[in-house]
ZADO-1210 file (C-alpha; in nm, 4 decimals, padded with zeros to 6 digits):
<atoms>
<atom x="-13.9556" y="-10.1881" z="-00.8377" code="MET" pos="1"/>
<atom x="-14.1474" y="-10.4450" z="-00.6382" code="ALA" pos="2"/>
<atom x="-14.3056" y="-10.7173" z="-00.8483" code="LEU" pos="3"/>
<atom x="-14.6531" y="-10.8513" z="-00.7859" code="ASN" pos="4"/>
<atom x="-14.5967" y="-11.1956" z="-00.6373" code="ARG" pos="5"/>
<atom x="-14.8414" y="-11.3561" z="-00.8812" code="CYS" pos="6"/>
<atom x="-14.6119" y="-11.2666" z="-01.1682" code="TRP" pos="7"/>
<atom x="-14.3164" y="-11.4198" z="-00.9865" code="LEU" pos="8"/>
<atom x="-14.5155" y="-11.7422" z="-00.9969" code="VAL" pos="9"/>
<atom x="-14.5768" y="-11.6980" z="-01.3672" code="LEU" pos="10"/>
<atom x="-14.2105" y="-11.6269" z="-01.4367" code="LEU" pos="11"/>
<atom x="-14.1158" y="-11.9447" z="-01.2527" code="ALA" pos="12"/>
<atom x="-14.3661" y="-12.1398" z="-01.4594" code="LEU" pos="13"/>
<atom x="-14.2352" y="-11.9972" z="-01.7827" code="LEU" pos="14"/>
<atom x="-13.8856" y="-12.0997" z="-01.6787" code="ALA" pos="15"/>
<atom x="-14.0061" y="-12.4556" z="-01.6192" code="GLY" pos="16"/>
<atom x="-13.9520" y="-12.4343" z="-01.2440" code="GLN" pos="17"/>
<atom x="-14.3098" y="-12.4798" z="-01.1200" code="ALA" pos="18"/>
<atom x="-14.2344" y="-12.7963" z="-00.9254" code="ALA" pos="19"/>
<atom x="-13.9465" y="-12.6370" z="-00.7357" code="ALA" pos="20"/>
<atom x="-14.0927" y="-12.2901" z="-00.6748" code="TRP" pos="21"/>
<atom x="-14.2811" y="-12.2187" z="-00.3552" code="THR" pos="22"/>
<atom x="-14.3881" y="-11.8865" z="-00.2033" code="PRO" pos="23"/>
<atom x="-14.1303" y="-11.7584" z="00.0478" code="PRO" pos="24"/>
<atom x="-14.2218" y="-11.8696" z="00.3979" code="GLY" pos="25"/>
<atom x="-14.4352" y="-12.1660" z="00.2875" code="VAL" pos="26"/>
<atom x="-14.3152" y="-12.5240" z="00.2872" code="SER" pos="27"/>
<atom x="-14.2950" y="-12.7045" z="-00.0475" code="ALA" pos="28"/>
<atom x="-14.5209" y="-12.9756" z="00.0962" code="ARG" pos="29"/>
<atom x="-14.8043" y="-12.7305" z="00.1682" code="ILE" pos="30"/>
<atom x="-14.7636" y="-12.5568" z="-00.1679" code="TRP" pos="31"/>
<atom x="-14.7648" y="-12.8762" z="-00.3689" code="GLN" pos="32"/>
<atom x="-15.0524" y="-13.0158" z="-00.1647" code="GLY" pos="33"/>
<atom x="-15.2594" y="-12.7076" z="-00.2461" code="SER" pos="34"/>
<atom x="-15.2421" y="-12.7499" z="-00.6251" code="VAL" pos="35"/>
<atom x="-15.4771" y="-13.0302" z="-00.7379" code="PRO" pos="36"/>
<atom x="-15.3209" y="-13.2814" z="-00.9785" code="PRO" pos="37"/>
<atom x="-15.6334" y="-13.2534" z="-01.1934" code="THR" pos="38"/>
<atom x="-15.5592" y="-12.8864" z="-01.2628" code="ASN" pos="39"/>
<atom x="-15.1840" y="-12.8177" z="-01.2735" code="PRO" pos="40"/>
<atom x="-15.0881" y="-12.4529" z="-01.3019" code="VAL" pos="41"/>
<atom x="-14.9462" y="-12.3512" z="-01.6410" code="THR" pos="42"/>
<atom x="-14.8632" y="-12.0069" z="-01.7841" code="PRO" pos="43"/>
<atom x="-15.1321" y="-12.0494" z="-02.0490" code="GLU" pos="44"/>
<atom x="-15.4015" y="-12.1181" z="-01.7888" code="LYS" pos="45"/>
<atom x="-15.2827" y="-11.8299" z="-01.5710" code="VAL" pos="46"/>
<atom x="-15.2976" y="-11.5796" z="-01.8583" code="ALA" pos="47"/>
<atom x="-15.6400" y="-11.7101" z="-01.9621" code="LEU" pos="48"/>
<atom x="-15.7723" y="-11.6992" z="-01.6050" code="GLY" pos="49"/>
<atom x="-15.6487" y="-11.3439" z="-01.5610" code="ARG" pos="50"/>
<atom x="-15.8472" y="-11.2354" z="-01.8678" code="ARG" pos="51"/>
<atom x="-16.1604" y="-11.4184" z="-01.7528" code="LEU" pos="52"/>
<atom x="-16.1245" y="-11.2637" z="-01.4065" code="PHE" pos="53"/>
<atom x="-16.1631" y="-10.9157" z="-01.5555" code="THR" pos="54"/>
<atom x="-16.4315" y="-10.9904" z="-01.8156" code="ASP" pos="55"/>
<atom x="-16.7780" y="-10.8430" z="-01.7538" code="ARG" pos="56"/>
<atom x="-16.9325" y="-11.0903" z="-01.9960" code="ARG" pos="57"/>
<atom x="-16.9108" y="-11.3534" z="-01.7197" code="LEU" pos="58"/>
<atom x="-17.2028" y="-11.1768" z="-01.5496" code="SER" pos="59"/>
<atom x="-17.5591" y="-11.2067" z="-01.6713" code="GLY" pos="60"/>
<atom x="-17.6187" y="-10.8333" z="-01.7244" code="PRO" pos="61"/>
<atom x="-17.2631" y="-10.7886" z="-01.8563" code="GLY" pos="62"/>
<atom x="-17.1921" y="-10.5134" z="-01.6034" code="LYS" pos="63"/>
<atom x="-16.9526" y="-10.6653" z="-01.3486" code="ILE" pos="64"/>
<atom x="-16.6573" y="-10.9021" z="-01.3417" code="SER" pos="65"/>
<atom x="-16.4726" y="-11.0858" z="-01.0655" code="CYS" pos="66"/>
<atom x="-16.2441" y="-10.7858" z="-01.0232" code="VAL" pos="67"/>
<atom x="-16.5462" y="-10.5615" z="-00.9587" code="SER" pos="68"/>
<atom x="-16.5717" y="-10.7089" z="-00.6092" code="CYS" pos="69"/>
<atom x="-16.2082" y="-10.8182" z="-00.5623" code="HIS" pos="70"/>
<atom x="-16.0491" y="-10.4753" z="-00.5892" code="ASP" pos="71"/>
<atom x="-15.6685" y="-10.4733" z="-00.6353" code="PRO" pos="72"/>
<atom x="-15.6537" y="-10.1522" z="-00.4320" code="ARG" pos="73"/>
<atom x="-15.8215" y="-10.3339" z="-00.1421" code="ARG" pos="74"/>
<atom x="-15.6057" y="-10.6469" z="-00.1340" code="ALA" pos="75"/>
<atom x="-15.8450" y="-10.8134" z="-00.3787" code="LEU" pos="76"/>
<atom x="-16.1415" y="-10.7707" z="-00.1458" code="SER" pos="77"/>
<atom x="-16.4589" y="-10.5605" z="-00.1563" code="GLN" pos="78"/>
<atom x="-16.3923" y="-10.2055" z="-00.0422" code="GLY" pos="79"/>
<atom x="-16.7488" y="-10.0915" z="00.0181" code="LYS" pos="80"/>
<atom x="-16.9334" y="-10.1237" z="00.3454" code="LEU" pos="81"/>
<atom x="-17.1896" y="-10.3414" z="00.1704" code="ARG" pos="82"/>
<atom x="-17.1135" y="-10.5615" z="-00.1265" code="LEU" pos="83"/>
<atom x="-17.3492" y="-10.4612" z="-00.4064" code="ARG" pos="84"/>
<atom x="-17.4960" y="-10.6868" z="-00.6723" code="ARG" pos="85"/>
<atom x="-17.6026" y="-10.5554" z="-01.0102" code="HIS" pos="86"/>
<atom x="-17.9422" y="-10.4453" z="-00.8776" code="ASP" pos="87"/>
<atom x="-17.9123" y="-10.4077" z="-00.4999" code="GLY" pos="88"/>
<atom x="-17.7276" y="-10.4828" z="-00.1744" code="PRO" pos="89"/>
<atom x="-17.5811" y="-10.8115" z="-00.0510" code="LEU" pos="90"/>
<atom x="-17.5393" y="-10.9263" z="00.3063" code="LEU" pos="91"/>
<atom x="-17.1743" y="-11.0327" z="00.2882" code="ARG" pos="92"/>
<atom x="-16.8685" y="-10.8612" z="00.1478" code="ARG" pos="93"/>
<atom x="-16.6153" y="-11.0316" z="-00.0788" code="ALA" pos="94"/>
<atom x="-16.3074" y="-11.1439" z="00.1205" code="PRO" pos="95"/>
<atom x="-15.9501" y="-11.1034" z="00.0008" code="SER" pos="96"/>
<atom x="-15.8197" y="-11.3580" z="-00.2495" code="LEU" pos="97"/>
<atom x="-15.4601" y="-11.3370" z="-00.1316" code="TYR" pos="98"/>
<atom x="-15.3416" y="-11.6806" z="-00.0150" code="ASN" pos="99"/>
<atom x="-15.6922" y="-11.8211" z="-00.0700" code="ALA" pos="100"/>
<atom x="-15.5396" y="-12.1232" z="-00.2448" code="MET" pos="101"/>
<atom x="-15.4200" y="-12.2539" z="00.0923" code="PHE" pos="102"/>
<atom x="-15.7632" y="-12.2499" z="00.2574" code="LEU" pos="103"/>
<atom x="-15.9524" y="-12.5812" z="00.2897" code="PRO" pos="104"/>
<atom x="-16.2879" y="-12.4005" z="00.2872" code="GLY" pos="105"/>
<atom x="-16.3646" y="-12.0892" z="00.0850" code="LEU" pos="106"/>
<atom x="-16.6366" y="-11.8240" z="00.1175" code="MET" pos="107"/>
<atom x="-16.7126" y="-11.6846" z="00.4636" code="TRP" pos="108"/>
<atom x="-16.8959" y="-12.0043" z="00.5600" code="ASP" pos="109"/>
<atom x="-16.6510" y="-12.2501" z="00.3995" code="GLY" pos="110"/>
<atom x="-16.9052" y="-12.3923" z="00.1549" code="ARG" pos="111"/>
<atom x="-16.6567" y="-12.4186" z="-00.1347" code="ALA" pos="112"/>
<atom x="-16.3872" y="-12.6887" z="-00.1008" code="PRO" pos="113"/>
<atom x="-16.1651" y="-12.5531" z="-00.3814" code="SER" pos="114"/>
<atom x="-16.1032" y="-12.2484" z="-00.5972" code="LEU" pos="115"/>
<atom x="-16.2636" y="-12.4325" z="-00.8886" code="GLU" pos="116"/>
<atom x="-16.5812" y="-12.4862" z="-00.6844" code="ALA" pos="117"/>
<atom x="-16.5742" y="-12.1337" z="-00.5452" code="GLN" pos="118"/>
<atom x="-16.5611" y="-11.9737" z="-00.8912" code="ALA" pos="119"/>
<atom x="-16.9014" y="-12.1190" z="-00.9803" code="ARG" pos="120"/>
<atom x="-17.0821" y="-11.9703" z="-00.6821" code="ILE" pos="121"/>
<atom x="-17.0700" y="-11.5950" z="-00.7574" code="PRO" pos="122"/>
<atom x="-17.0991" y="-11.6434" z="-01.1342" code="ILE" pos="123"/>
<atom x="-17.4360" y="-11.8193" z="-01.1103" code="TYR" pos="124"/>
<atom x="-17.5671" y="-11.6561" z="-00.7909" code="ASN" pos="125"/>
<atom x="-17.8619" y="-11.4371" z="-00.8901" code="LYS" pos="126"/>
<atom x="-17.7612" y="-11.1865" z="-00.6224" code="ASP" pos="127"/>
<atom x="-17.4051" y="-11.1544" z="-00.7546" code="GLU" pos="128"/>
<atom x="-17.2968" y="-11.2020" z="-01.1188" code="MET" pos="129"/>
<atom x="-17.6301" y="-11.3589" z="-01.2147" code="ALA" pos="130"/>
<atom x="-17.5196" y="-11.5658" z="-01.5137" code="MET" pos="131"/>
<atom x="-17.8405" y="-11.7530" z="-01.6045" code="PRO" pos="132"/>
<atom x="-17.6818" y="-12.0875" z="-01.6980" code="SER" pos="133"/>
<atom x="-17.3623" y="-12.2743" z="-01.7792" code="ALA" pos="134"/>
<atom x="-17.4785" y="-12.3002" z="-02.1380" code="ARG" pos="135"/>
<atom x="-17.5021" y="-11.9205" z="-02.1690" code="GLU" pos="136"/>
<atom x="-17.1611" y="-11.8770" z="-02.0020" code="LEU" pos="137"/>
<atom x="-16.9933" y="-12.1131" z="-02.2488" code="VAL" pos="138"/>
<atom x="-17.1782" y="-11.9568" z="-02.5428" code="ARG" pos="139"/>
<atom x="-17.0432" y="-11.6127" z="-02.4597" code="ARG" pos="140"/>
<atom x="-16.6867" y="-11.7337" z="-02.4142" code="VAL" pos="141"/>
<atom x="-16.6913" y="-11.9444" z="-02.7322" code="ARG" pos="142"/>
<atom x="-16.8173" y="-11.6477" z="-02.9321" code="ALA" pos="143"/>
<atom x="-16.4831" y="-11.4743" z="-02.8740" code="ASP" pos="144"/>
<atom x="-16.2148" y="-11.5883" z="-03.1212" code="ALA" pos="145"/>
<atom x="-15.9375" y="-11.4866" z="-02.8837" code="GLY" pos="146"/>
<atom x="-16.0821" y="-11.7083" z="-02.6131" code="TYR" pos="147"/>
<atom x="-16.1117" y="-12.0008" z="-02.8536" code="ARG" pos="148"/>
<atom x="-15.7417" y="-11.9700" z="-02.9345" code="THR" pos="149"/>
<atom x="-15.6441" y="-11.9277" z="-02.5691" code="ALA" pos="150"/>
<atom x="-15.8432" y="-12.2331" z="-02.4548" code="PHE" pos="151"/>
<atom x="-15.6868" y="-12.4421" z="-02.7274" code="LEU" pos="152"/>
<atom x="-15.3395" y="-12.3374" z="-02.6059" code="ALA" pos="153"/>
<atom x="-15.4232" y="-12.3887" z="-02.2371" code="ALA" pos="154"/>
<atom x="-15.6364" y="-12.7048" z="-02.2520" code="PHE" pos="155"/>
<atom x="-15.5986" y="-12.8466" z="-02.6000" code="GLY" pos="156"/>
<atom x="-15.9669" y="-12.7993" z="-02.6715" code="GLY" pos="157"/>
<atom x="-16.2568" y="-12.5503" z="-02.6859" code="PRO" pos="158"/>
<atom x="-16.4050" y="-12.3548" z="-02.3928" code="PRO" pos="159"/>
<atom x="-16.6174" y="-12.5618" z="-02.1570" code="THR" pos="160"/>
<atom x="-16.7672" y="-12.4747" z="-01.8218" code="GLU" pos="161"/>
<atom x="-16.5179" y="-12.6843" z="-01.6181" code="PRO" pos="162"/>
<atom x="-16.2245" y="-12.5374" z="-01.8127" code="ARG" pos="163"/>
<atom x="-16.3452" y="-12.1823" z="-01.7443" code="ILE" pos="164"/>
<atom x="-16.3452" y="-12.2572" z="-01.3707" code="MET" pos="165"/>
<atom x="-16.0062" y="-12.4270" z="-01.3900" code="GLN" pos="166"/>
<atom x="-15.8512" y="-12.1279" z="-01.5652" code="ALA" pos="167"/>
<atom x="-15.9933" y="-11.8874" z="-01.3072" code="LEU" pos="168"/>
<atom x="-15.8596" y="-12.1103" z="-01.0286" code="ALA" pos="169"/>
<atom x="-15.5118" y="-12.1248" z="-01.1838" code="CYS" pos="170"/>
<atom x="-15.4935" y="-11.7462" z="-01.1974" code="PHE" pos="171"/>
<atom x="-15.6142" y="-11.7174" z="-00.8373" code="GLU" pos="172"/>
<atom x="-15.3446" y="-11.9615" z="-00.7252" code="ARG" pos="173"/>
<atom x="-15.0865" y="-11.7032" z="-00.8295" code="THR" pos="174"/>
<atom x="-15.2334" y="-11.4500" z="-00.5841" code="LEU" pos="175"/>
<atom x="-14.9998" y="-11.5244" z="-00.2953" code="VAL" pos="176"/>
<atom x="-14.8476" y="-11.2734" z="-00.0560" code="SER" pos="177"/>
<atom x="-14.5573" y="-11.3513" z="00.1754" code="PHE" pos="178"/>
<atom x="-14.3329" y="-11.0528" z="00.1010" code="ASP" pos="179"/>
<atom x="-14.4220" y="-10.8164" z="00.3859" code="SER" pos="180"/>
<atom x="-14.1900" y="-10.6381" z="00.6323" code="PRO" pos="181"/>
<atom x="-14.2937" y="-10.9003" z="00.8881" code="PHE" pos="182"/>
<atom x="-14.1745" y="-11.1789" z="00.6569" code="ASP" pos="183"/>
<atom x="-13.8412" y="-11.0033" z="00.6122" code="ARG" pos="184"/>
<atom x="-13.8148" y="-10.9643" z="00.9890" code="TYR" pos="185"/>
<atom x="-13.8809" y="-11.3337" z="01.0450" code="MET" pos="186"/>
<atom x="-13.6186" y="-11.4140" z="00.7807" code="ALA" pos="187"/>
<atom x="-13.3568" y="-11.2342" z="00.9905" code="GLY" pos="188"/>
<atom x="-13.3790" y="-10.8690" z="00.8805" code="GLN" pos="189"/>
<atom x="-13.3988" y="-10.7165" z="01.2258" code="ALA" pos="190"/>
<atom x="-13.4668" y="-10.3609" z="01.1087" code="ASN" pos="191"/>
<atom x="-13.7619" y="-10.4616" z="00.8871" code="ALA" pos="192"/>
<atom x="-14.0051" y="-10.3912" z="01.1743" code="LEU" pos="193"/>
<atom x="-14.0292" y="-10.0812" z="01.3906" code="SER" pos="194"/>
<atom x="-13.9958" y="-10.1177" z="01.7668" code="ALA" pos="195"/>
<atom x="-14.3688" y="-10.0534" z="01.7990" code="ARG" pos="196"/>
<atom x="-14.4526" y="-10.3289" z="01.5483" code="ALA" pos="197"/>
<atom x="-14.2193" y="-10.5718" z="01.7282" code="ARG" pos="198"/>
<atom x="-14.3998" y="-10.5020" z="02.0548" code="ARG" pos="199"/>
<atom x="-14.7259" y="-10.5580" z="01.8690" code="GLY" pos="200"/>
<atom x="-14.6022" y="-10.8989" z="01.7515" code="TRP" pos="201"/>
<atom x="-14.5221" y="-10.9907" z="02.1103" code="SER" pos="202"/>
<atom x="-14.8725" y="-10.8839" z="02.2135" code="LEU" pos="203"/>
<atom x="-15.0218" y="-11.0768" z="01.9231" code="PHE" pos="204"/>
<atom x="-14.8580" y="-11.3971" z="02.0467" code="LYS" pos="205"/>
<atom x="-14.8987" y="-11.3224" z="02.4153" code="GLY" pos="206"/>
<atom x="-15.1451" y="-11.1217" z="02.6192" code="ARG" pos="207"/>
<atom x="-15.3493" y="-11.0211" z="02.3149" code="GLY" pos="208"/>
<atom x="-15.4163" y="-11.3894" z="02.2383" code="ARG" pos="209"/>
<atom x="-15.4695" y="-11.3043" z="01.8689" code="CYS" pos="210"/>
<atom x="-15.2679" y="-11.6081" z="01.7663" code="ILE" pos="211"/>
<atom x="-15.5274" y="-11.8393" z="01.9210" code="VAL" pos="212"/>
<atom x="-15.7469" y="-11.7885" z="01.6134" code="CYS" pos="213"/>
<atom x="-15.5047" y="-11.6193" z="01.3742" code="HIS" pos="214"/>
<atom x="-15.2576" y="-11.9039" z="01.4053" code="TYR" pos="215"/>
<atom x="-14.9082" y="-11.8575" z="01.2652" code="TRP" pos="216"/>
<atom x="-14.6078" y="-12.0899" z="01.2447" code="SER" pos="217"/>
<atom x="-14.3031" y="-12.1009" z="01.0156" code="PRO" pos="218"/>
<atom x="-14.4533" y="-12.4053" z="00.8405" code="VAL" pos="219"/>
<atom x="-14.8032" y="-12.2578" z="00.8005" code="ALA" pos="220"/>
<atom x="-14.7642" y="-11.8783" z="00.8120" code="PRO" pos="221"/>
<atom x="-15.1229" y="-11.7971" z="00.7162" code="LEU" pos="222"/>
<atom x="-15.2555" y="-11.6287" z="01.0320" code="PHE" pos="223"/>
<atom x="-15.5667" y="-11.8470" z="01.0506" code="THR" pos="224"/>
<atom x="-15.6788" y="-12.1549" z="01.2403" code="ASP" pos="225"/>
<atom x="-15.9066" y="-12.2521" z="00.9449" code="PHE" pos="226"/>
<atom x="-16.2003" y="-12.2590" z="01.1877" code="HIS" pos="227"/>
<atom x="-16.5215" y="-12.0573" z="01.2289" code="TYR" pos="228"/>
<atom x="-16.5960" y="-11.8178" z="01.5142" code="HIS" pos="229"/>
<atom x="-16.8897" y="-11.6089" z="01.6321" code="ASN" pos="230"/>
<atom x="-16.7726" y="-11.2588" z="01.7271" code="LEU" pos="231"/>
<atom x="-17.1130" y="-11.1612" z="01.8622" code="GLY" pos="232"/>
<atom x="-17.1875" y="-10.9281" z="01.5704" code="VAL" pos="233"/>
<atom x="-17.5396" y="-11.0530" z="01.5047" code="TRP" pos="234"/>
<atom x="-17.6987" y="-10.9305" z="01.1824" code="ASP" pos="235"/>
<atom x="-17.9304" y="-11.2233" z="01.1134" code="GLY" pos="236"/>
<atom x="-17.6781" y="-11.4108" z="00.9005" code="ASP" pos="237"/>
<atom x="-17.6522" y="-11.7699" z="01.0265" code="MET" pos="238"/>
<atom x="-17.3015" y="-11.8123" z="00.8865" code="GLY" pos="239"/>
<atom x="-17.1393" y="-12.1553" z="00.9070" code="ARG" pos="240"/>
<atom x="-17.4622" y="-12.3029" z="01.0489" code="PHE" pos="241"/>
<atom x="-17.6086" y="-12.3014" z="00.6975" code="LEU" pos="242"/>
<atom x="-17.3402" y="-12.5515" z="00.5984" code="ILE" pos="243"/>
<atom x="-17.2758" y="-12.7538" z="00.9153" code="SER" pos="244"/>
<atom x="-17.6276" y="-12.7396" z="01.0683" code="HIS" pos="245"/>
<atom x="-17.4629" y="-12.7331" z="01.4105" code="ARG" pos="246"/>
<atom x="-17.6062" y="-12.4877" z="01.6620" code="MET" pos="247"/>
<atom x="-17.2608" y="-12.3830" z="01.7796" code="LYS" pos="248"/>
<atom x="-17.1946" y="-12.2477" z="01.4285" code="ASP" pos="249"/>
<atom x="-17.4809" y="-11.9966" z="01.4307" code="ARG" pos="250"/>
<atom x="-17.3347" y="-11.6611" z="01.3346" code="GLY" pos="251"/>
<atom x="-16.9849" y="-11.8083" z="01.2983" code="ALA" pos="252"/>
<atom x="-16.7595" y="-11.7157" z="01.0071" code="PHE" pos="253"/>
<atom x="-16.4207" y="-11.8255" z="00.8780" code="ARG" pos="254"/>
<atom x="-16.1139" y="-11.6801" z="01.0467" code="THR" pos="255"/>
<atom x="-15.9668" y="-11.4595" z="00.7738" code="PRO" pos="256"/>
<atom x="-15.5983" y="-11.4551" z="00.6984" code="THR" pos="257"/>
<atom x="-15.4245" y="-11.1305" z="00.7942" code="LEU" pos="258"/>
<atom x="-15.1833" y="-11.0625" z="00.5120" code="TYR" pos="259"/>
<atom x="-15.2595" y="-10.7184" z="00.3637" code="ASN" pos="260"/>
<atom x="-15.5254" y="-10.6632" z="00.6297" code="VAL" pos="261"/>
<atom x="-15.4489" y="-10.2895" z="00.6424" code="ALA" pos="262"/>
<atom x="-15.5744" y="-10.2651" z="00.2811" code="LEU" pos="263"/>
<atom x="-15.8663" y="-10.5016" z="00.3332" code="ASP" pos="264"/>
<atom x="-16.1236" y="-10.2799" z="00.5058" code="GLY" pos="265"/>
<atom x="-16.4055" y="-10.2465" z="00.5831" code="PRO" pos="266"/>
<atom x="-16.3985" y="-10.5488" z="00.8087" code="TYR" pos="267"/>
<atom x="-16.5939" y="-10.8561" z="00.9208" code="LEU" pos="268"/>
<atom x="-16.8144" y="-11.0659" z="00.6947" code="HIS" pos="269"/>
<atom x="-17.0618" y="-10.7819" z="00.6432" code="ASN" pos="270"/>
<atom x="-16.8217" y="-10.4881" z="00.6235" code="GLY" pos="271"/>
<atom x="-16.9823" y="-10.3334" z="00.9312" code="SER" pos="272"/>
<atom x="-16.6565" y="-10.2073" z="01.0859" code="ILE" pos="273"/>
<atom x="-16.4756" y="-09.9418" z="00.8902" code="GLY" pos="274"/>
<atom x="-16.1260" y="-09.9216" z="01.0363" code="THR" pos="275"/>
<atom x="-15.8532" y="-10.1503" z="01.1638" code="LEU" pos="276"/>
<atom x="-15.8512" y="-09.9681" z="01.4966" code="ARG" pos="277"/>
<atom x="-16.2232" y="-10.0339" z="01.5448" code="ASP" pos="278"/>
<atom x="-16.1715" y="-10.4053" z="01.4764" code="VAL" pos="279"/>
<atom x="-15.9072" y="-10.4113" z="01.7475" code="LEU" pos="280"/>
<atom x="-16.1437" y="-10.2316" z="01.9850" code="LEU" pos="281"/>
<atom x="-16.4095" y="-10.4962" z="01.9170" code="LEU" pos="282"/>
<atom x="-16.1688" y="-10.7761" z="02.0038" code="HIS" pos="283"/>
<atom x="-16.0301" y="-10.5905" z="02.3035" code="ALA" pos="284"/>
<atom x="-16.3562" y="-10.4990" z="02.4760" code="TYR" pos="285"/>
<atom x="-16.6633" y="-10.6718" z="02.3275" code="ALA" pos="286"/>
<atom x="-16.8107" y="-10.9913" z="02.4681" code="ALA" pos="287"/>
<atom x="-16.8402" y="-11.2895" z="02.2334" code="SER" pos="288"/>
<atom x="-17.0334" y="-11.6182" z="02.2388" code="PRO" pos="289"/>
<atom x="-16.7120" y="-11.7985" z="02.1416" code="ASP" pos="290"/>
<atom x="-16.5259" y="-11.9193" z="02.4542" code="PRO" pos="291"/>
<atom x="-16.1913" y="-11.8554" z="02.2832" code="LYS" pos="292"/>
<atom x="-16.2715" y="-11.4861" z="02.2528" code="LEU" pos="293"/>
<atom x="-16.2893" y="-11.2783" z="02.5676" code="ARG" pos="294"/>
<atom x="-16.2429" y="-10.9074" z="02.6420" code="PRO" pos="295"/>
<atom x="-15.8765" y="-10.8279" z="02.7013" code="LEU" pos="296"/>
<atom x="-15.8993" y="-10.4613" z="02.8053" code="HIS" pos="297"/>
<atom x="-15.5868" y="-10.3589" z="02.6213" code="LEU" pos="298"/>
<atom x="-15.4473" y="-10.0117" z="02.6751" code="THR" pos="299"/>
<atom x="-15.4421" y="-09.7445" z="02.4049" code="LYS" pos="300"/>
<atom x="-15.0679" y="-09.7950" z="02.3733" code="THR" pos="301"/>
<atom x="-15.1104" y="-10.1702" z="02.3285" code="GLU" pos="302"/>
<atom x="-15.3791" y="-10.1139" z="02.0643" code="LEU" pos="303"/>
<atom x="-15.1428" y="-09.8860" z="01.8715" code="ARG" pos="304"/>
<atom x="-14.8716" y="-10.1505" z="01.8926" code="GLU" pos="305"/>
<atom x="-15.1018" y="-10.4222" z="01.7621" code="LEU" pos="306"/>
<atom x="-15.2141" y="-10.1981" z="01.4782" code="GLU" pos="307"/>
<atom x="-14.8518" y="-10.1262" z="01.3847" code="ALA" pos="308"/>
<atom x="-14.7850" y="-10.4990" z="01.3704" code="PHE" pos="309"/>
<atom x="-15.0894" y="-10.5655" z="01.1523" code="LEU" pos="310"/>
<atom x="-14.9798" y="-10.2916" z="00.9129" code="ARG" pos="311"/>
<atom x="-14.6441" y="-10.4667" z="00.8820" code="SER" pos="312"/>
<atom x="-14.8241" y="-10.7575" z="00.7112" code="LEU" pos="313"/>
<atom x="-14.8802" y="-10.5587" z="00.3901" code="THR" pos="314"/>
<atom x="-14.6862" y="-10.7240" z="00.1102" code="GLY" pos="315"/>
<atom x="-14.4951" y="-10.5251" z="-00.1484" code="GLU" pos="316"/>
<atom x="-14.6776" y="-10.7044" z="-00.4287" code="GLY" pos="317"/>
<atom x="-15.0177" y="-10.6074" z="-00.2866" code="ALA" pos="318"/>
<atom x="-14.9044" y="-10.2507" z="-00.2332" code="ARG" pos="319"/>
<atom x="-14.8040" y="-10.2130" z="-00.5963" code="HIS" pos="320"/>
<atom x="-15.0599" y="-10.4395" z="-00.7654" code="LEU" pos="321"/>
<atom x="-15.1983" y="-10.2788" z="-01.0775" code="SER" pos="322"/>
<atom x="-15.3304" y="-10.3685" z="-01.4173" code="GLY" pos="323"/>
<atom x="-15.6389" y="-10.5651" z="-01.3054" code="LEU" pos="324"/>
<atom x="-15.9264" y="-10.3653" z="-01.4475" code="THR" pos="325"/>
<atom x="-16.2462" y="-10.5058" z="-01.5879" code="GLN" pos="326"/>
<atom x="-16.3175" y="-10.5097" z="-01.9580" code="HIS" pos="327"/>
</atoms>
């Protein structure tokens, strides 16, 4: 039975091998550089963060948790066309958390520089989890005897607001996915990909020009250039401009990673495209303000080949992830 990759991380930690363990396909230098020395990952923090991630008490009304919008069945992303808050719609959908620990800027506009910083944003945002204050958050967590014991084991002290965010971040750093058929193919297992998917990989690197933005290399196999692009899907959201204040960033959003993308729909920052095929059609035929993105007029056969390749990026851990339900 395939194991969720996050628990492989935890097993390595429990065995005292955290310094040596890295996700398959990622260099030790990148892995170690992505874990801040101020918040080393430990099994106690991971277990605590997992519980916090599923706890509805972290929202003001007590109705939703982190897992409400990061659905395990949808590669830890939001599966609805429109992300919904506790009392109405939101403009942006929650992106996948897989491999988020490697990103230098989190959220669609890159406003959060770390997982610790990112955790604060939805918890206190009145349009998302709507926790009224840090004081109320800590009060609720401290009221739980199990949490008091767990924080003592993980941090050597009582629950505090920074420790809550650190525990959430530690759990999220275990959500890595590099165990797909494509990864096995690149490791030398020639039959891991179908002939159609192999042709799709060639298109991805070549005439399809997908790799221009969804950059991949053996050292950094994340399928992103870490930049922000305007696809021409204008819905009034200013995107990265709200952070950079540069006109070229109007309507631009972070290039998402592609691991588990077949499970990650609906697509784009606002969930306005329902299927993987329709995303490919957008890239193949639609005009874009970004000079890197131009219509490619791919054939139906080429589109099927690209889709087969993208489906080969589904990791076994993501396919079988279970047990994350809110409480």
